[in-house]
N, C-alpha and C positions, 0 to 999 in steps of 0.2 A: 503494501500500499506508499501512495505513495505521501510524504510529513505531511506533504498540507492536508491536503483527507485524511492522517492523525490526530487533528492537528483540532480540524471542524469535528470530528467526531468525541474529539477528547469536551470541544467549547458545549455541542448536544450534550450526554451529559453531567455539566454541568450547567446549565441551562433544565432539565430535568431536579437536578437536584434542591432550585432555588423557590421549583412552585410548593407550594404551603398548606393548602386547601383544594378536595374533589374540586371544587372551581375553577383553582387556576388552574391544574391539574386535565380536565374538561374544556377550559376555553385555550392553552394549549394546543391541542390531539388535536382537538377538532381543524385550529389552522397547522395546525404541521403537517400531516395524516388528511388523502385521502379518507370514504368513506369505509370500503375495498381495507386501503390499511390497517385500518381498524377493529375493523370487522374479523382479518387475521388474524392483526393481532390480539385479539382476546377471546377467541377461538383455537387456538394457540393457548396458549394460559388455561384455563377449560379444559384442554387432552392433555395439559399436564398433570392435571388436577386429580382429574379422571383417573392416570393414571397410578396415582400415586397413595389413590386411592385401588388399587387394586383391577381394576377397573379391565374387560376383556378390550380390544377394539376393535371386534364388529360390537360391542356394544358403543366403544366410543363414537363411530362415525355414525350410527343409529344415534345416539343424543347428542349429535354436533355438529353434525354434519361434515364432519374433516376425510379430508384420502387419506389410506394407511400409506403413503409415502407423507403427508401430515405425520403423520401417529407415531409416525417409525420417526424421523428427522425427529420430535418431540423428545422420545424416546430416548433416543440417543440421549439427547442433547440430557434427560437426564442422565445417564449410566455415565457418558465419558467427558460433560459438557461442563462448565462450572463451579456448579454452585446456583445458578442466578435463580435460575424455577425456585429448589429448593428451598434459597431464604425466601426468594416470595412467598412462594404458597403456606412457607414454615409462621411465619407474620402477618402474615392474612390470619389467618385459623389460630395464631394468640391474640389475633384483637380481636375476633369475631367475641371472644371470651365479656 
């Protein structure tokens, strides 16, 4: 990746970290993403949650509409990625209490 691109990505991460409320987050993501991009991101998170609950690919496909390729990609990220999904899912579960 080009240095310029890496700096842009770091800036995006920092921008996200400045958001303080759900409304601010919604406004930012509504501005920066298309509805299809938001739906794809939300679907991947839902797939990850379902995988963490031990649901089968068939059940996840039926409940989320995600393709088996997407489910497989998310599964690989859960098992071999940097732990981002697991961190977010654990925090969502802890904040639900």
